[in-house]
C-alpha positions in Angstrom: 0.1 0.0 0.0 1.3 3.2 -1.0 1.8 5.5 2.2 3.7 8.4 0.9 2.8 11.9 2.1 0.1 13.5 0.2 1.1 16.7 -2.2 -0.8 19.4 -3.2 -2.6 17.9 -6.0 -3.4 14.8 -4.0 -5.2 16.9 -1.3 -7.2 19.1 -4.0 -8.4 15.2 -5.9 -9.1 14.4 -2.0 -11.2 17.6 -1.4 -12.9 17.1 -4.8 -14.0 13.6 -3.8 -15.3 14.6 -0.5 -17.3 17.1 -2.5 -18.9 14.8 -4.7 -20.3 12.8 -1.5 -24.2 13.1 -2.3 -26.6 14.1 -0.1 -28.2 13.2 2.4 -24.5 11.9 3.8 -22.7 14.8 5.2 -18.8 14.4 4.4 -16.0 16.6 6.3 -13.9 18.6 4.5 -10.5 17.8 4.0 -9.8 20.3 7.2 -12.0 18.5 9.2 -10.6 15.5 7.9 -7.3 16.4 9.1 -8.5 17.0 12.6 -10.5 13.6 12.6 -7.4 11.8 11.5 -5.4 13.1 14.3 -8.0 12.3 16.8 -8.1 8.5 15.7 -4.1 8.2 15.7 -3.8 9.5 19.4 -6.6 6.9 20.6 -5.0 4.7 23.2 -5.5 1.4 21.2 -5.7 1.2 17.5 -8.7 1.7 15.5 -9.1 -0.6 12.6 -9.7 1.4 9.2 -12.9 -0.4 8.9 -14.2 1.3 11.8 -13.4 4.7 11.0 -13.4 5.3 7.3 -17.0 5.2 6.9 -17.5 8.4 9.1 -15.3 10.4 6.8 -18.3 10.6 4.5 -21.0 10.7 6.9 -20.5 11.2 10.5 -23.4 8.3 11.1 -21.6 6.2 8.8 -23.8 5.6 6.2 -22.9 3.6 3.2 -21.6 5.6 0.2 -23.6 4.7 -3.3 -22.0 1.8 -5.5 -20.8 4.2 -8.3 -18.9 6.3 -5.8 -15.3 6.0 -6.3 -14.6 4.8 -2.8 -11.4 2.6 -3.2 -9.4 6.0 -4.5 -10.8 8.4 -1.4 -9.8 5.7 1.1 -6.6 5.3 -0.1 -5.5 9.1 -0.2 -7.0 9.3 3.4 -5.0 6.2 4.4 -1.7 7.6 3.3 -2.6 10.9 5.5 -3.4 8.6 8.3 -0.1 7.1 8.0 1.9 10.1 7.9 0.3 11.7 11.0 1.1 8.3 12.7 4.6 8.5 11.7 4.9 12.1 12.8 3.2 11.3 16.1 5.2 8.1 16.7 8.3 9.8 16.3 7.4 13.3 18.0 8.1 15.1 14.9 6.7 18.2 13.4 3.9 18.3 10.8 1.8 20.5 9.0 -2.0 20.3 9.8 -4.2 21.3 7.0 -5.7 24.6 7.8 -6.7 27.2 5.2 -5.8 30.7 5.5 -8.8 33.0 5.5 -9.1 36.8 5.0 -6.3 38.8 7.0 -8.6 40.4 9.3 -10.4 36.7 10.7 -9.1 35.8 13.9 -7.0 32.4 14.1 -9.5 30.6 15.4 -12.0 30.7 12.7 -9.3 29.2 10.4 -8.3 26.5 13.0 -12.0 25.7 14.2 -12.9 23.3 11.5 -10.1 21.4 12.0 -10.6 21.2 15.9 -14.4 20.1 15.3 -12.8 17.3 13.0 -10.9 16.0 15.8 -13.9 16.4 18.2 -15.9 14.2 15.9 -13.6 11.6 16.6 -13.5 11.9 20.5 -17.5 11.6 20.1 -17.2 8.6 17.7 -14.4 7.0 19.7 -14.4 8.3 23.4 -11.3 5.8 24.9 -9.1 9.0 24.8 -11.2 11.1 26.6 -12.1 8.2 29.0 -8.6 8.1 30.2 -9.4 11.2 32.6 -5.6 11.5 33.0 -4.9 15.1 34.4 -2.2 15.8 31.9 -4.7 15.8 29.3 -6.6 19.0 30.5 -4.1 21.6 29.0 -3.3 20.2 25.8 -7.4 19.4 25.4 -7.6 23.2 26.3 -5.7 24.6 23.9 -7.5 22.9 21.4 -11.0 23.3 22.7 -10.6 27.0 23.5 -11.4 27.4 19.7 -15.2 26.6 20.4 -17.8 28.7 21.7 -17.6 28.2 25.6 -21.4 27.5 25.8 -20.7 24.7 23.6 -18.5 23.2 26.7 -20.6 24.2 29.6 -20.2 20.1 30.7 -16.5 20.5 30.8 -15.7 22.4 33.9 -12.1 21.4 34.1 -11.4 22.3 30.2 -13.5 25.9 30.9 -11.0 26.6 33.9 -7.7 26.3 32.2 -9.4 27.7 28.7 -9.8 31.0 30.6 -6.3 31.3 31.8 -5.1 31.0 28.1 -4.3 33.8 26.1 -5.6 34.0 22.1 -3.1 33.3 19.5 -1.4 36.2 18.2 -1.7 34.9 14.6 -2.5 31.8 12.7 1.4 30.4 12.5 1.1 30.5 16.5 -2.4 28.6 16.6 -1.1 26.0 14.6 1.8 25.5 16.5 -0.1 25.3 19.5 -2.4 22.5 17.6 1.1 20.3 17.2 2.2 20.9 20.3 -1.3 19.8 22.0 -1.2 16.6 20.1 2.2 15.7 20.9 1.6 16.3 24.8 -1.8 13.9 24.2 0.6 11.5 22.3 2.6 11.5 25.6 -0.3 10.3 27.6 -2.3 8.0 25.3 0.5 6.9 22.8 3.6 7.0 25.3 7.0 5.9 23.4 8.6 2.4 25.1 11.3 3.6 27.3 14.5 2.6 25.9 15.7 -0.8 27.4 18.5 -0.5 30.3 21.9 -2.0 29.5 22.4 -5.2 31.1 25.7 -5.6 33.1 28.0 -7.9 31.5 27.7 -11.4 32.4 30.1 -12.6 35.2 33.2 -14.5 33.5 32.8 -18.1 34.9 36.3 -19.1 36.2 36.6 -23.0 36.6 38.4 -24.5 39.5 41.4 -26.3 38.7 41.6 -30.0 40.6 44.8 -30.4 42.6 47.1 -32.3 40.6 
């Protein structure tokens, strides 16, 4: 299977395929899809593609019509999933798919669709949120601060931290915070195995000479 990173032409083709998903299905767009994939990658237990792929073309997972080019779409999506998984596993920087808006638009307006995709993954696959680890609160707050506080009324711990955060000065800072948050979440849900401790050299066996 091709797992090479998607290029601009691939992303454009992916968006075109998502645009072709017929009603009443409600497909994610490329930005929300990217956030959704990050939410899938960060799950504490791997989620098989067969379980999450149907939700990229409809939140409820309804079937695509038979004539739709599902194989091509899924191949592109799984290449992006593999790219994100490699970056998260190595704790390397990667570029989230965020589209710039007008110059005077606040950074949250550009980032919100991505975060909405991430939140959709959390709703469908809640194992990460069920960890209830205090180390998750701050990085999740950095993501969820882009929502209207009224939408987070049942998340008191998140709201308490969000109220202490300064808004991002520009889109570059907002994107940097996204990636930083993902890596902090990964430290909890996808911890890297500690390097094995070197074993001490085996004691040399010395044979006793028999008295002659």
